[in-house]
C-alpha positions in Angstrom: -11.2 34.1 -32.8 -10.5 33.4 -29.1 -11.5 35.8 -26.4 -8.4 37.4 -24.9 -8.0 37.2 -21.1 -9.5 40.0 -19.0 -7.7 43.2 -20.1 -5.1 44.2 -17.6 -3.8 47.7 -17.3 -0.6 48.4 -19.1 2.2 47.8 -16.6 3.7 50.9 -15.0 7.4 50.7 -14.7 9.4 51.9 -11.7 9.3 55.7 -11.8 12.7 57.5 -12.3 14.3 59.0 -9.3 12.6 62.1 -8.1 14.6 65.1 -9.2 13.9 68.7 -8.0 12.8 70.8 -11.0 15.3 73.6 -11.8 14.4 76.9 -10.3 14.1 80.1 -12.4 17.4 81.8 -12.8 15.9 85.3 -12.3 15.6 85.1 -8.6 19.3 84.5 -7.9 20.9 86.6 -10.7 20.4 89.8 -8.8 21.7 88.6 -5.4 24.8 87.1 -7.1 25.5 90.4 -8.9 25.1 92.3 -5.7 27.3 89.8 -3.9 30.1 90.3 -6.5 29.8 94.0 -6.2 30.0 93.8 -2.5 33.1 91.7 -2.7 34.8 94.1 -5.2 33.9 97.1 -2.9 35.1 95.3 0.2 38.4 94.3 -1.3 39.0 97.8 -2.6 38.1 99.4 0.7 40.4 97.1 2.6 43.3 97.8 0.3 42.7 101.5 0.2 42.6 101.7 4.0 45.9 99.8 4.2 47.7 102.3 2.1 49.1 105.5 3.8 48.7 108.9 2.3 51.9 111.0 1.5 52.7 113.8 4.0 52.2 116.7 1.8 51.0 115.5 -1.5 47.3 116.0 -1.0 44.5 114.6 1.0 44.0 110.9 1.0 40.6 109.4 0.5 40.8 107.4 3.7 44.1 107.9 5.5 45.2 105.1 7.7 45.9 105.7 11.4 49.5 106.8 12.1 50.2 103.8 14.3 49.4 101.3 11.5 49.9 103.2 8.3 52.9 102.1 6.2 54.8 104.8 4.2 54.5 104.6 0.4 57.6 103.4 -1.4 59.6 106.0 -3.1 58.4 106.9 -6.6 54.9 105.4 -6.0 52.0 107.9 -6.0 48.6 107.5 -4.4 47.0 107.3 -7.9 49.1 104.2 -8.7 48.2 102.6 -5.4 44.5 103.2 -6.1 44.9 101.8 -9.6 46.5 98.6 -8.3 43.8 98.4 -5.6 41.1 98.7 -8.2 42.8 96.1 -10.5 43.1 93.7 -7.6 39.4 94.1 -6.6 38.3 93.6 -10.2 40.4 90.5 -10.4 38.8 89.1 -7.3 35.3 89.9 -8.8 36.3 88.2 -12.1 37.4 85.1 -10.2 34.1 84.9 -8.4 32.3 85.4 -11.7 34.4 82.6 -13.3 33.4 80.3 -10.4 29.8 81.2 -11.0 30.2 80.5 -14.7 31.7 77.1 -14.0 28.8 76.4 -11.7 26.3 77.3 -14.4 28.1 75.1 -16.9 27.9 72.2 -14.4 24.2 72.9 -14.0 23.7 72.9 -17.7 25.5 69.6 -18.1 23.5 68.1 -15.3 20.3 69.3 -16.9 21.3 67.6 -20.2 22.1 64.4 -18.4 18.7 64.4 -16.8 17.0 65.1 -20.1 18.9 62.2 -21.7 17.9 59.9 -18.8 14.2 60.8 -19.1 14.3 60.4 -22.9 15.9 56.9 -22.6 13.4 56.0 -19.8 10.4 57.1 -22.0 11.8 55.1 -25.0 12.2 52.0 -22.8 8.7 52.4 -21.5 7.2 52.7 -24.9 9.1 49.6 -26.1 7.9 47.6 -23.0 4.3 48.8 -23.5 4.4 47.8 -27.2 5.8 44.4 -26.4 3.2 43.9 -23.6 0.3 44.9 -25.8 1.4 42.7 -28.6 1.9 39.7 -26.3 -1.6 40.1 -24.7 -3.1 40.3 -28.2 -1.4 37.1 -29.1 -3.0 35.3 -26.1 -6.4 35.9 -27.8 -5.4 34.4 -31.1 -7.2 31.4 -32.5 -4.0 29.3 -33.0 -2.3 27.7 -30.1 1.1 28.3 -31.5 0.5 32.1 -31.5 -0.8 31.9 -27.9 2.3 30.0 -26.9 4.4 32.8 -28.4 2.5 35.4 -26.5 3.2 33.5 -23.2 6.9 33.2 -23.9 7.0 36.9 -24.8 5.4 37.8 -21.5 7.8 35.6 -19.6 10.8 37.3 -21.2 9.3 40.7 -20.6 8.8 40.0 -16.9 12.3 38.5 -16.6 13.9 41.6 -18.0 11.6 44.1 -16.2 11.1 43.3 -12.5 8.7 46.2 -12.1 6.2 44.5 -14.5 6.3 41.0 -13.1 3.2 41.2 -10.9 1.1 42.6 -13.8 2.3 39.9 -16.2 1.6 37.2 -13.5 -1.9 38.7 -13.3 -2.3 38.3 -17.0 -1.2 34.7 -17.0 -3.6 34.0 -14.1 -6.4 35.7 -16.0 -5.8 33.4 -18.9 -5.9 30.3 -16.7 -9.1 31.5 -15.1 -10.9 31.5 -18.5 -13.5 28.8 -19.0 -11.9 25.5 -20.1 -13.3 22.0 -20.6 -10.9 19.1 -20.6 -11.0 17.2 -23.9 -12.9 13.9 -23.7 -10.7 10.8 -24.3 -11.1 9.3 -27.7 -13.4 6.3 -27.8 -11.6 4.6 -30.6 -9.0 5.1 -33.4 -9.6 8.1 -35.5 -10.5 7.1 -39.1 -9.5 9.1 -42.1 -12.3 10.7 -44.1 -13.4 8.8 -47.2 -11.6 9.8 -50.3 -13.4 11.3 -53.2 -13.6 8.8 -56.1 -11.8 9.8 -59.2 -14.2 11.1 -62.0 -14.8 8.8 -64.9 -14.9 9.7 -68.5 -18.7 9.7 -68.5 -18.7 12.0 -65.5 -16.4 14.4 -67.3 -18.6 14.3 -70.4 -21.9 14.6 -68.7 -20.7 17.1 -66.1 -18.0 19.2 -67.6 -16.1 21.5 -65.2 -17.3 25.0 -65.0 -15.6 28.0 -63.5 -15.9 27.8 -59.7 -16.4 24.0 -59.3 -13.7 22.4 -61.3 -11.4 22.0 -58.3 -13.6 22.2 -55.3 -11.7 20.7 -52.3 -13.3 18.6 -49.6 -14.3 20.6 -46.6 -12.1 20.4 -43.5 -13.2 18.0 -40.8 -14.6 20.1 -37.9 -14.2 17.3 -35.4 -10.5 16.9 -36.1 -10.1 20.7 -35.9 -11.9 20.7 -32.5 -9.7 17.9 -31.2 -6.5 19.7 -32.4 -7.6 22.9 -30.8 -8.4 21.3 -27.5 -5.0 19.6 -27.4 -3.4 22.9 -28.4 -5.2 24.7 -25.6 -4.1 22.1 -23.1 -0.5 22.6 -24.1 -0.9 26.4 -23.8 -2.3 26.0 -20.2 0.5 23.6 -19.2 3.0 26.1 -20.5 1.3 28.9 -18.5 1.5 26.7 -15.3 5.1 25.8 -16.0 6.1 29.5 -16.3 4.5 30.3 -13.0 6.0 27.3 -11.3 9.5 27.9 -12.6 9.7 31.5 -11.6 7.9 31.2 -8.2 10.2 28.3 -7.2 13.0 29.0 -4.7 15.3 25.9 -4.5 17.4 27.3 -1.7 17.4 25.5 1.6 16.3 27.3 4.7 19.9 27.4 5.9 20.9 29.1 2.6 18.2 31.6 2.9 19.1 32.4 6.4 22.7 32.9 5.5 21.8 35.4 2.9 22.7 33.4 -0.2 21.1 35.1 -3.2 18.3 33.4 -5.0 18.4 32.3 -8.6 18.0 35.1 -11.1 14.8 33.4 -12.5 13.1 33.6 -9.1 10.3 36.2 -8.8 9.7 36.9 -5.1 6.6 38.4 -3.6 4.1 37.4 -6.3 0.4 37.2 -5.7 -1.7 34.6 -7.5 -5.5 34.7 -8.2 -6.6 31.5 -9.8 -10.1 31.5 -8.6 -12.2 29.0 -10.5 -9.3 28.0 -12.7 -8.9 24.5 -14.2 -5.4 23.4 -13.4 -3.8 20.3 -15.0 -1.1 18.4 -13.1 -0.1 21.6 -11.2 3.5 21.5 -9.9 4.2 24.3 -7.4 6.8 22.4 -5.4 8.9 24.8 -3.3 7.1 27.8 -4.7 6.9 31.0 -2.7 3.7 33.0 -2.9 2.8 36.2 -1.1 -0.9 35.5 -1.5 -2.6 32.6 -3.2 -6.3 32.4 -4.2 -7.4 29.0 -5.4 -11.0 29.1 -4.3 -13.3 27.1 -6.6 -10.4 25.8 -8.6 -10.4 22.3 -10.1 -7.1 20.4 -9.8 -7.1 17.6 -12.4 -4.3 15.2 -11.8 -1.9 15.5 -8.9 -1.6 18.9 -7.2 1.9 19.3 -5.9 2.6 22.0 -3.3 5.4 20.1 -1.5 7.6 22.5 0.4 5.6 25.5 -0.8 5.6 28.7 1.3 2.5 30.8 1.6 3.7 34.1 3.2 0.1 35.5 3.0 -3.3 33.9 3.1 -3.9 30.7 1.1 -7.5 30.2 0.1 -8.7 26.9 -1.3 -12.3 27.4 -0.4 -14.5 25.0 -2.4 -11.6 23.7 -4.4 -11.7 20.2 -5.9 -8.8 17.9 -6.0 -9.5 15.0 -8.4 -6.4 13.1 -7.4 -3.7 13.5 -4.7 -3.2 16.8 -3.0 0.4 17.0 -1.8 1.2 19.6 0.8 4.1 17.8 2.5 6.4 20.3 4.2 4.3 23.3 3.1 4.4 26.4 5.3 1.3 28.5 5.8 2.3 31.8 7.4 -1.1 33.4 7.0 -4.5 31.8 7.2 -5.1 28.5 5.4 -8.7 28.1 4.2 -9.8 24.7 2.9 -13.4 25.3 3.8 -15.7 23.1 1.7 -12.8 21.6 -0.3 -13.2 18.1 -1.8 -10.2 15.8 -1.7 -11.0 12.9 -4.0 -7.5 11.4 -3.7 -5.2 11.4 -0.7 -4.6 14.6 1.2 -1.0 14.6 2.3 0.2 17.3 4.8 3.2 15.5 6.4 5.5 18.0 8.0 3.3 21.0 7.2 3.3 24.1 9.4 0.2 26.2 10.1 1.1 29.6 11.7 -2.3 31.2 11.3 -5.8 29.9 11.2 -6.3 26.6 9.5 -9.9 26.0 8.4 -11.1 22.6 7.1 -14.7 23.1 8.0 -16.9 21.2 5.5 -14.0 19.7 3.7 -14.4 16.1 2.5 -11.5 13.6 2.4 -12.5 10.6 0.3 -9.2 8.8 1.1 -8.3 10.2 4.4 -6.1 13.0 5.8 -2.5 12.2 6.4 -0.6 14.7 8.4 2.4 13.3 10.3 4.5 15.8 12.3 2.2 18.7 11.4 2.9 21.8 13.4 -0.1 23.9 14.4 1.1 27.0 16.3 -2.5 27.9 17.1 -4.3 24.7 17.9 -7.4 26.5 19.0 -7.8 27.9 15.5 -7.6 24.6 13.7 -11.1 23.8 12.4 -11.5 20.2 11.4 -13.4 18.8 8.5 -15.0 15.5 7.5 -13.2 12.4 6.4 -14.6 9.3 5.0 -11.7 7.3 6.3 -9.6 7.8 9.4 -7.0 10.5 9.1 -3.5 10.2 10.7 -2.9 13.7 12.1 -0.2 15.0 14.4 -0.3 18.3 16.2 2.9 18.0 18.3 1.4 14.7 19.6 -0.8 11.9 18.2 -4.4 12.9 18.4 -7.3 10.6 19.0 -8.8 8.5 16.2 -11.6 10.3 14.5 -10.4 13.9 15.1 -10.9 14.6 11.4 -14.2 12.8 10.9 
């Protein structure tokens, strides 16, 4: 059983929008009731004061001034007027009560919608957590095919859930950081194991089959299993690198990005990589965008392609080893670029690269020279040179003297 990568915390999805918890209803029921009563009383008072009392029929509750009082119509008594006033006031109170009831119904409906939203959100989070946990467990399986399935499951999960992408990228990087030794090339053709000779009649007579040994198969060849496992692990690692490269790559031109053209839906912006000490095989990160990249101590077997890559944060290649060519043509280092103590066994190509922050090559070794035509260094005083076995052709807005990188 393989060791699973370093356990990463279960990804936390984007939290639902903050909603104010409903307040207890008790504190506003009494004010509302008092308000309705005040409205009913006010309407009744206003209507009663507007009605005039008859001249001799009895005292009015609140007679209106003579200048503004209107005489009662014939056949209408003050009792009838008061009844109509009371009915009108109660109707006004009932209307206000109906409005409050409608508001309460809306509040109840809103509460139900919020509850349904949270229930759906929780169900989605449980499903994502289950898929994530199962995929991480598959990465620790002994069979390469199962590990490949785990990688593809994580890729799909990250594509469908942007809030989990950084966590899933961390898991893939953790897998690539696990110790790995490249399989040794075969020294000769692989020979089939010798076949077991068929038993003769004498063998069957002298050694009759007994329960437990009549059909004993030949043991599996451990060497072949190790070879197959090493090749399977190589394919798993290549797939992990391909997943990172495909989703970090932004194929838009600078003009398209400046014009606001949207990126491809498969592009994952703002990802941070930690591949410290990883063994990377034919890494292809052309035109990839990384918020922060940590490759310190990594071993790049085969060509390492960072053509047109954009490092918006610090890029650290401290002590990294490039066994073949390291291609950084057109790369942009917005933050600090640290190649301190790096070993470039093949060519180091930085044509057209841009260094905005500090560029450190102190202690770096260039076995086949440093090629950097049209390199832009915005802070020349912060460009620290390394050692080169052969002369490097380096430009910093001008052609520098021979031996600048020795």
